[in-house]
C-alpha positions in Angstrom: 0.0 0.0 0.0 1.7 3.2 -1.1 0.5 6.7 -1.2 2.2 9.3 -3.4 2.1 13.0 -4.0 3.6 14.8 -7.1 7.4 15.0 -6.7 7.6 12.9 -3.6 8.6 9.3 -3.1 5.7 6.9 -2.2 4.8 6.8 1.5 3.6 3.7 3.3 0.1 3.9 4.7 -0.6 2.3 8.1 -4.0 2.1 9.6 -4.0 3.1 13.3 -7.4 2.7 15.1 -8.1 5.7 17.3 -10.7 5.9 20.1 -12.1 9.3 20.8 -12.5 9.9 24.6 -13.7 13.4 24.0 -15.9 13.9 20.9 -15.5 17.7 21.0 -11.8 17.6 20.3 -10.4 17.3 16.8 -9.0 13.9 15.7 -5.2 13.9 15.6 -4.0 15.0 12.1 -0.9 16.4 10.5 -0.9 20.2 10.0 0.1 19.8 6.4 0.1 17.0 3.8 3.4 15.1 4.0 4.1 16.0 7.6 5.6 13.2 9.8 4.0 14.5 13.0 0.4 14.2 13.9 -0.9 17.0 16.2 -2.2 16.1 19.6 -4.6 18.4 21.4 -5.1 19.2 25.1 -8.2 17.7 26.7 -8.1 20.0 29.7 -6.9 23.5 30.6 -3.6 23.4 32.5 -1.2 26.0 34.0 2.5 25.5 33.5 4.4 27.6 36.1 7.6 29.3 35.0 11.0 27.9 36.0 10.3 24.2 35.4 6.7 23.7 36.1 5.4 20.3 34.9 1.9 19.1 34.2 0.5 15.8 32.8 -2.0 16.8 30.1 -4.5 14.3 28.7 -5.2 14.3 24.9 -8.6 12.8 24.7 -7.6 9.8 22.5 -6.4 6.3 22.8 -4.8 4.4 19.9 -4.1 0.8 18.9 -0.7 1.1 17.2 -0.2 -2.1 15.2 2.4 -4.7 16.2 5.6 -3.9 14.4 5.2 -0.1 15.0 5.5 2.3 17.9 4.7 5.9 18.5 6.9 8.8 19.5 5.4 11.8 21.3 7.6 14.8 20.6 7.5 18.6 21.3 6.1 21.2 18.9 8.9 23.4 17.8 6.8 26.6 17.9 5.9 26.1 21.5 9.6 25.6 22.4 10.8 28.6 20.5 8.1 31.1 21.4 7.2 30.0 25.0 10.0 27.7 26.3 7.5 24.8 26.4 8.8 21.3 25.9 8.2 17.7 27.0 9.9 16.1 30.0 10.5 12.7 28.5 11.1 13.4 24.8 10.5 11.4 22.9 7.8 9.6 24.8 7.5 6.1 23.5 4.0 4.5 22.9 4.3 0.7 22.5 1.9 -1.2 20.3 0.3 -2.9 23.3 -0.7 0.3 25.1 -4.4 1.1 25.0 -4.8 3.9 27.5 -5.3 7.6 26.9 -2.3 9.3 25.5 -1.0 11.9 28.0 1.8 14.4 27.6 4.2 15.5 30.4 4.8 19.2 29.5 7.4 21.5 31.1 7.8 25.2 31.1 11.5 26.2 30.8 10.7 30.0 30.6 12.5 31.7 33.6 9.7 34.3 34.0 6.4 33.6 32.4 3.8 31.0 33.3 2.1 29.3 30.3 -1.6 28.6 30.1 -2.5 25.4 28.1 -6.1 25.8 26.9 -8.4 22.9 26.0 -8.0 22.1 22.3 -4.5 23.6 22.0 -2.0 21.6 19.9 0.5 20.5 22.6 2.7 17.8 21.0 3.1 15.6 18.0 2.8 11.8 17.5 5.0 10.1 15.0 4.3 6.5 14.1 7.4 4.5 13.1 8.4 0.9 12.4 10.1 -1.2 15.0 13.4 -2.7 14.0 13.9 -6.1 15.7 17.2 -6.4 17.4 19.3 -9.4 18.5 22.5 -9.0 20.5 25.7 -10.6 19.4 28.4 -10.7 22.1 31.9 -10.1 20.7 35.3 -9.6 22.1 36.1 -6.5 19.9 33.9 -4.1 18.0 34.6 -3.2 14.3 35.0 0.4 13.2 36.5 3.5 14.7 37.0 4.0 18.4 35.6 7.5 19.1 37.2 7.5 22.5 35.8 10.0 24.9 32.3 10.2 23.5 30.5 13.4 24.4 32.1 16.5 23.0 35.0 14.7 21.3 34.0 15.5 17.7 34.8 19.2 18.2 32.7 22.3 18.0 
């Protein structure tokens, strides 16, 4: 099953059942055709205090992500840039077996201004991706380059 738009490579379609827990909220949807992220909306009003205030915000939906796929809940870049709003555990992983309401742990990094989340606001994005099965092979030595110190060792 492929979906294609002019000038773009075909995109795989995957059916993800969604249960509306609040019929007054919009269904999750990408803002623009071809977007990877699907906008999630706040089910409730919530106040995020400045200087690290955190709140768990419900989205009003539950999903049945197919086996072989998972979801990543990621921040909206506009909220981060304009208001210092991000997610505490980003990306948040939604496994295929989870059937509860999707909830987003938001944080306000602004040093001065509180942030008011309003019911219906777009608060995060959900990205559906394929799972790559992994098996571990124990070896004595690893092939390839040894990058040594890790963090910060590739320069500025």
